[in-house]
N, C-alpha and C positions, 0 to 999 in steps of 0.2 A: 403565362407559363415560364418557371425558371430554368435555365440551363445549367445541367450538373454533369460533373464528369466523376467516375468512379476510380478510387486511388488506394493504393495499400502503402502502408509506412514500412512493411515488411515483406521480402520474398514470399510468393504463396503458390502452391499447387494449383490453386484455383487461377486458370490461365486469363479469364476476362477481366483484368485489371490493367490501367496503364501507371506507367512509371512505379511499378512495382519494386520496392524496397527502397525507393527514394523520396519520401514525401516532400521534402523540402523543394525539390525539382518541380514535383507535379504541382505543387501549389503554385510556384512561381509561374509554370506555364500556363497553368489554369487562368491564373489572372491576366498575364499578358495576352491570351487567345480571346478574353471576353466571357468566359463562363461565369456565371452569376455565384456558382458555389461548388460543393465537392460532395462525393459520398465516399466515406471511409470504410475499408474492409478491415476489420480487426479480429485478431485471435483472442486477445485479452485486453480489455481497456485499461488495466493497470499498466500496461507496457507502453502507455501514450502519455507524455507530459503535455496536460492539458492547457497549462499557461504558455508554454511555447508554441503550442498549436494556436491559441487564441492570439497571439502575438503577431504570426505569420499569416493568419487569415486577415487581420487587420491591416497587413501591410499590402495585400494583394486585393483588398476590398471583396473578400469573399466569406461566405458563411457556411457550415455544415448543414446539409439538408437530410441526410440519412446515414444511420451505422449500419452495415453490413456485418452479419454475425457467422456466416458459414465457415470460417476458417476454424473455429472451435470444433466442428466436425470433422473437417479435411484434413486439419492438422493433428488433432488430438483424438478423435474418435469418440466426442462426448455429443451427444445428441437428445433433444427433447422426446424423441420416439425410441430410445434405445431399450433393448429388452431388459437390461439391468438397471435397477433402480437406482444404483449409485451414480451410473453415467447420466441418467437424467437429472439427478440432482446436480452434477457437476455442470452440466449444462445450463440448468436454471441459475446457478450462481454465476456463471459468466454473462449471463442475459441481463441479470440484475445490475452488474457492473456495467454494461453497455448502457442500461437505462440511466444509471445515476450520471454518466459521461454525456449522455443526450441531454439530460436535463440542464446540464450546465451549458451546452452549446445551442440549445433549442432545435434539436434535431429529433427525427423519428428513429425508430429502431426496427429492424427488418428481421422477421423471420422466414429465411429462406432454407439455404443448405443445412443449417443446425437442425434442420426435422431429422435428416440422416435417411436411413431407409429401415423397412421392418424385413428382418431376415427370415423370421419364423412365420410363415404363411398359415400355420395351424393355429398360432396365437395372435394372428393379426387383429382381430377386434379386439382383445383384451389390451394389445400394447397400444394400439390407435386410441383407445379410451384413455390409457395413461397418457399419450401424449397430448389429447386434448386438455386434460386437466392441467399440464405444464404450461400451454399457451395461457390458459386462465389465470394461471399463477403469475405469469410475466405481465398479463394485462392489469391485473389487481394491483401488483406492485408499480407498474407504470402510471396508472391512474391517479394516484396520489401525489406523483411527481410533474403531472401534466405533460406525459409523454407519449406519443401516437406509437402504436405498435402497427407494423405492415406486414401482412400475410402473403407471401409471394407463391403462387402455384409455379411448379417446375415439372418439366415435360417427363413422361414416362421412363426415359432412358437414363434418367439421373436418380429419379426416386420414385417410390410407388405410394408416397403420401400427398394427397391434394394436389393433382397435375392441371386441373383445369380452373378456369375464373369461378365458373359455376360451384364446384365443389368448395371452393374458398370462400365464396359469397355463404353459402348453406353453413360453414363452420361459424363464420361472423354472426350469422342471424341466431345460430344454436346458442352461441357463448353470450352474445348479449351485452358485450362490452362497448361503451361509447367510442372508446379510444383505439379500437380495433379496426383496421380497415384493409382493402386490397392493394396490394402492388401488381400491376399487370407490366409482364416483360414480353416484348414483341416476339423475341426469339423462341421463347417457350411456347406463346401463343401460336407460332407458325406451324409447330408440331402437333399442338393438342386442340386447336378451336377450328370449328367448321368455317367461321366468319369473323374477321376481326370487328367489324362495325357492328353486328348485331349483339355480339357478346358484350360489348363495351356499352352499348345502350341497355342492356339488361342489368349490368353491374355498376351501372355509373353512379348510383347513391353511396356505394361501398368503396369508391375508388379514391386512393389517396397518393399515389405516386405512380410513375409510368418508367419502365426502363427502355430506351430505343435501341435495339441491336437488330441488325439485318437477317436475313435467312440463313447465312452462312457464319453469324457471330460477328461479321466484321462491322466496320463503322457504317450507319445508315447511308443508304446510297450506293453501296458496293455489294448489295444483293439484289434480290427481287420482291422483297417486302413493299405494300402498298402503302407507304406512310402518308401520302397525300389523303388517302380515306381515312386512315386511323386518325389523323390530325382533325380533318373536318368532323369526325365524330366525337372527339374530345371537344370540340368547340361546341357541339350541338349539346353535349350534356353538361356545358359549363365549368369543365375541368380547367382549374388554374393552378395546379400543384407542380410540383419538379418534375422535370423530364431529364432522366439520366442516362449518360452515354456509358454502357456497360458492355464492353467491346473487347476483341482480341486486339493485343498490341501488334498488329500485322498492318502493312509491311513493318511498321516501327511504332514507338509511342507518339512520335511527334506526329507522323503522318495521320495515325487514327484520331488523335486529338484534334488535329487542324480539320479533317474531314468532319468528324462530329460537329463541331461548332459551324462551320461554313453550312453543313446542311439544315442545322436547326435555324441558322439566321435566315437562309433562303426560304424556309418553309414558313417560318412567322412573318417575313417580309411580304411575301406574295399571296397571303391570305388574309 
């Protein structure tokens, strides 16, 4: 399993990112602390200098494992499940840009917060159907570029679209794209799943990536999540993908980053 930390090159209203607004420092600290790579949270891939990024990655012996895309919704209001078709198309355009960047970096692209929310419950089913079509468009575009798309279930307090891993797995099976897999986030699982272990066993064949965040969205080990049990289940299903630390920068960026790598190293060493 690869140890990954979530960073953002720009300041964001999305709180669970470290070194937000200072990517150079985040990459430097990730390398110094011993992370294998990073996940980048981006508003627009065009805003990132990919050549400069690749140079910095090589300096610190890192790679990009995932590109998170939620800032497109949180910052600009464009989402794949927007009621207005124009906003859906703008979100799709951003996603294609993320896929293009991911193809250069050998990274996966995450469909998480960019789903947004469906505001009109009367038209929910119709809008949901349009959103699924958008996910399919992203997958088709990414398939030609050999980029994996990761669908991340998010808890009911943040969205009303795909809250549980089972719902995510059903969408993956319904759409049928070989490059579409699940991202399991332990914070959202804490709010939505009955059992960490059982659901991971059930969705194991679809799992491509995991976020470790404790029950309070702090670094793992600072809440009450049973990471030992989760890790044992991941080993049981043969998961060997990235494990990302996507947590609040509390009490500070460095403290959270240090706790994340310390916890992962201890978990891996003692199992």
